[in-house]
KEBATI-179135 format. One line per field, with one value per residue (C-alpha): residue in three letters; residue number from 1; x, y, z. Coordinates in Angstrom, 3 decimals, m for minus. Example, Ala and Ser with C-alpha at 12.3 -4.5 7.8 and 13.67 -1.06 7.14 Angstrom:
% residues 2
tordo	ALA SER;
koltor	1 2;
x	12.300 13.670;
y	m4.500 m1.060;
z	7.800 7.140;
//
This chain:
% residues 232
tordo	MET ASN SER PRO ASN GLU LYS THR GLN MET ASP LYS ASP THR ILE LEU LYS LEU LEU THR ILE LEU ASN THR MET LEU ASN ALA ASN ASP GLU LYS LEU ASP VAL ILE MET VAL GLY GLY ALA ASN MET CYS ALA VAL GLN MET GLY ARG VAL SER THR HIS ASP ILE ASP THR TYR CYS THR GLN LYS GLU THR LEU TYR VAL TYR ARG ASP LYS ILE LYS ASN MET MET GLU ILE SER GLU ASP TRP LEU ASN ALA GLY ALA ASP LEU TYR MET THR PRO GLN ILE ILE GLU GLU SER LEU VAL PHE LYS SER PHE SER ASN LEU THR VAL ARG THR PRO THR ASP GLU ALA MET LEU ALA LEU LYS VAL THR ALA ALA ARG ASP GLU LYS LEU PHE HIS ASP VAL ASP ASP ALA ALA PHE LEU LEU LYS LYS LEU GLY ILE ASN ASP VAL GLU SER ILE LYS LYS ILE VAL ASP ARG TYR LYS PRO LYS TRP TRP ASP LYS PHE GLY TYR ALA GLU SER PHE CYS LYS LYS ALA LEU SER LYS ALA TRP ASP GLU HIS SER GLU VAL ILE SER ASN PRO PRO GLN LYS LYS THR LEU SER PHE GLU GLU ARG MET GLU LYS ALA LYS ARG GLN VAL ALA GLU GLN LYS LYS ASP LYS SER ALA PRO GLY LYS ASN LYS ASP HIS ASN ASP ARG;
koltor	1 2 3 4 5 6 7 8 9 10 11 12 13 14 15 16 17 18 19 20 21 22 23 24 25 26 27 28 29 30 31 32 33 34 35 36 37 38 39 40 41 42 43 44 45 46 47 48 49 50 51 52 53 54 55 56 57 58 59 60 61 62 63 64 65 66 67 68 69 70 71 72 73 74 75 76 77 78 79 80 81 82 83 84 85 86 87 88 89 90 91 92 93 94 95 96 97 98 99 100 101 102 103 104 105 106 107 108 109 110 111 112 113 114 115 116 117 118 119 120 121 122 123 124 125 126 127 128 129 130 131 132 133 134 135 136 137 138 139 140 141 142 143 144 145 146 147 148 149 150 151 152 153 154 155 156 157 158 159 160 161 162 163 164 165 166 167 168 169 170 171 172 173 174 175 176 177 178 179 180 181 182 183 184 185 186 187 188 189 190 191 192 193 194 195 196 197 198 199 200 201 202 203 204 205 206 207 208 209 210 211 212 213 214 215 216 217 218 219 220 221 222 223 224 225 226 227 228 229 230 231 232;
x	10.374 9.349 10.823 11.989 8.886 6.393 4.470 5.001 1.791 2.319 0.004 0.510 2.939 5.046 5.167 6.342 8.960 10.367 10.488 12.288 14.897 15.285 15.864 18.410 20.389 20.248 21.458 24.346 25.526 24.697 22.176 18.631 15.483 12.169 9.266 5.522 3.742 0.734 m1.253 m2.124 0.525 m1.071 m4.539 m3.213 m0.858 m2.227 m5.915 m6.452 m8.780 m7.095 m5.792 m2.745 m0.944 1.858 4.161 4.993 4.381 6.126 7.038 10.734 13.169 16.141 15.266 18.788 19.380 15.959 16.524 19.987 18.489 15.400 17.623 19.734 16.627 15.140 18.194 18.357 14.653 14.151 11.072 9.782 11.927 9.413 8.382 9.316 9.146 9.195 6.940 4.206 5.570 2.942 0.014 1.815 1.338 2.914 m0.364 m0.255 3.432 3.133 0.123 1.538 1.708 4.328 3.127 6.306 9.511 12.476 16.032 17.051 13.756 10.715 7.527 4.793 1.201 m1.059 m4.160 m7.322 m8.704 m5.490 m5.599 m9.152 m8.042 m5.190 m7.626 m10.078 m7.404 m6.032 m9.498 m8.137 m10.092 m11.724 m11.206 m7.452 m7.031 m8.585 m9.133 m12.948 m12.942 m10.215 m12.165 m15.324 m13.478 m12.175 m15.605 m17.113 m14.336 m14.717 m18.523 m18.829 m21.999 m22.187 m20.199 m19.896 m18.020 m15.617 m15.046 m14.106 m11.489 m10.103 m9.886 m7.758 m5.243 m5.256 m2.147 m2.306 m2.346 m5.347 m8.749 m10.804 m13.562 m16.162 m14.543 m14.056 m17.653 m18.918 m16.014 m17.120 m20.746 m19.661 m17.456 m20.288 m22.631 m20.160 m19.459 m23.062 m24.588 m25.306 m24.477 m21.036 m17.800 m15.624 m12.386 m11.355 m9.792 m10.161 m7.491 m4.466 m2.134 0.944 4.335 5.883 8.794 8.815 9.998 12.932 13.901 13.596 16.080 18.436 18.257 18.980 22.032 23.351 22.870 24.625 27.520 27.783 27.960 30.627 32.703 32.488 33.624 36.598 40.009 41.137 37.937 38.212 41.813 40.868 38.079 40.272 42.971 40.582;
y	77.478 73.818 70.989 68.025 66.017 68.873 68.824 71.804 73.240 74.238 76.163 76.382 79.320 77.541 74.350 76.281 78.178 74.934 73.390 76.517 76.124 72.446 73.423 76.101 73.582 71.009 73.648 74.613 70.987 70.326 67.606 67.007 65.431 64.371 63.743 63.102 65.021 63.267 63.315 66.441 68.573 67.823 68.581 71.857 73.133 71.532 70.869 73.888 71.680 72.178 75.136 73.337 70.053 68.925 67.211 66.793 63.210 62.173 59.291 59.527 56.931 58.926 58.526 58.818 62.141 63.424 62.570 64.153 67.491 67.024 66.762 69.771 71.918 70.583 71.826 75.139 75.919 74.306 72.390 68.888 65.898 64.372 67.531 65.776 62.054 59.549 56.863 56.742 53.627 51.225 52.809 54.099 52.193 52.430 53.954 56.762 57.438 57.443 59.780 62.222 65.874 68.535 70.855 72.919 72.783 74.383 74.405 71.274 69.999 68.716 68.330 66.259 65.578 62.595 63.323 64.207 60.702 59.104 61.287 60.093 56.475 57.050 58.433 55.537 52.839 54.436 54.989 55.770 56.578 59.985 60.768 60.742 61.558 63.750 61.039 61.250 65.043 64.977 62.385 64.482 67.514 65.486 63.949 67.419 68.648 65.653 65.775 62.168 61.269 57.453 54.568 52.673 55.563 55.656 51.907 52.242 54.879 52.820 49.724 51.727 52.980 50.546 48.504 44.827 43.754 45.941 44.242 45.949 47.791 46.057 47.649 50.980 51.187 52.704 55.188 56.149 56.610 58.838 60.901 61.182 62.376 65.049 66.077 66.634 67.750 71.417 72.179 70.505 72.503 71.911 72.833 69.764 71.322 74.619 77.316 76.438 78.771 79.348 78.199 80.976 82.980 81.126 84.148 84.554 80.917 81.453 84.326 82.251 79.385 81.721 83.100 79.603 78.490 81.657 80.961 77.385 78.711 81.222 78.500 76.299 79.138 80.099 79.573 76.938 74.966 75.042 73.869 70.912 70.019 70.219 68.108 65.229;
z	m12.707 m12.959 m10.933 m13.064 m12.104 m12.500 m15.780 m18.081 m19.546 m23.170 m25.473 m29.244 m29.036 m26.423 m28.508 m31.567 m29.561 m28.150 m31.629 m32.857 m30.100 m31.032 m34.661 m33.669 m31.655 m34.443 m36.890 m34.606 m34.693 m38.364 m37.514 m38.775 m37.371 m38.884 m36.497 m36.656 m33.905 m32.380 m29.118 m27.195 m28.896 m32.265 m30.914 m29.524 m32.249 m35.422 m34.805 m32.526 m30.503 m27.140 m25.228 m23.869 m23.268 m20.960 m23.470 m27.149 m28.279 m31.483 m33.716 m34.550 m35.876 m34.530 m30.859 m29.473 m31.214 m30.177 m26.525 m26.445 m27.500 m25.335 m22.257 m23.273 m23.707 m20.464 m18.578 m20.419 m20.075 m16.659 m17.811 m17.080 m18.010 m20.422 m22.268 m25.527 m26.235 m29.080 m27.653 m30.287 m32.032 m30.683 m32.527 m35.621 m38.876 m42.354 m43.589 m41.021 m41.664 m45.471 m45.485 m42.918 m43.974 m43.255 m40.482 m39.998 m42.012 m40.248 m41.587 m39.662 m38.262 m40.117 m38.080 m39.688 m38.722 m39.375 m41.455 m39.547 m40.185 m38.904 m35.776 m35.153 m35.536 m33.079 m30.523 m30.945 m30.762 m27.585 m26.057 m22.591 m19.445 m19.915 m16.223 m16.796 m20.499 m23.193 m25.832 m25.833 m26.115 m28.776 m30.786 m30.456 m31.836 m34.805 m35.492 m35.622 m37.914 m40.258 m40.223 m39.038 m37.135 m37.051 m35.580 m38.864 m40.503 m37.556 m37.858 m41.544 m40.687 m37.795 m40.017 m42.462 m39.899 m36.951 m36.043 m37.005 m33.343 m32.483 m32.580 m29.909 m31.756 m29.646 m26.612 m28.408 m29.658 m26.408 m26.584 m30.117 m29.065 m26.214 m28.551 m31.087 m28.373 m27.297 m30.890 m31.883 m28.589 m29.192 m25.570 m25.636 m25.774 m28.873 m27.095 m25.168 m22.088 m20.226 m20.325 m18.243 m16.427 m18.555 m17.350 m15.280 m16.703 m20.021 m21.970 m19.587 m20.127 m23.891 m23.733 m21.598 m24.095 m27.021 m25.239 m24.512 m28.122 m29.332 m26.972 m28.276 m31.855 m30.832 m29.173 m32.267 m34.525 m32.335 m34.059 m31.581 m32.043 m35.853 m35.657 m33.471 m35.839 m38.917 m37.275 m36.659;
//
């Protein structure tokens, strides 16, 4: 069980299970969401470049709806408060959004992913401290996947996808050189973080969540509930 402030470690299977629960709840309430998954969750579930992450970062224009369901699932699954967020707006651009591809299409939830090049640009424009974040290792993984081995090629990709306000390639150049070194050093690991201990009792929380969703559906289909709905 996780306390509200304790980070939940999620591997690819856990991410997909949580997204499935989100879709089930959306379906039960006849609502739909469309998100672009970025950050560590993308590196873990889409790119397969990480073993785990502690949250699912997204770009979503329906933030209020997303956060309502995030909080419901947080309470049902007893996981960290920020397991799902929609705070990627700052670095997202029309180019990244328009070129995004469908990763998973559920009945009521569409999960998209930026292209590999756009993911690389997002990592370079963020370029956070490697002691605290995985940006260098993630960029190295993407460079290896894309077959890029020079700074100038990275710059061309960043120029295509960067936000208008961002003009820090001089600062990011050392970040790129470090990522290139990691990508093409034959002794470097491709996976950007070591295996993490899975969240305890996740399967039990999954079963609990399924039961609660089923009960919600049953309540909505009860004769009294239908009558109230039809009267409105």
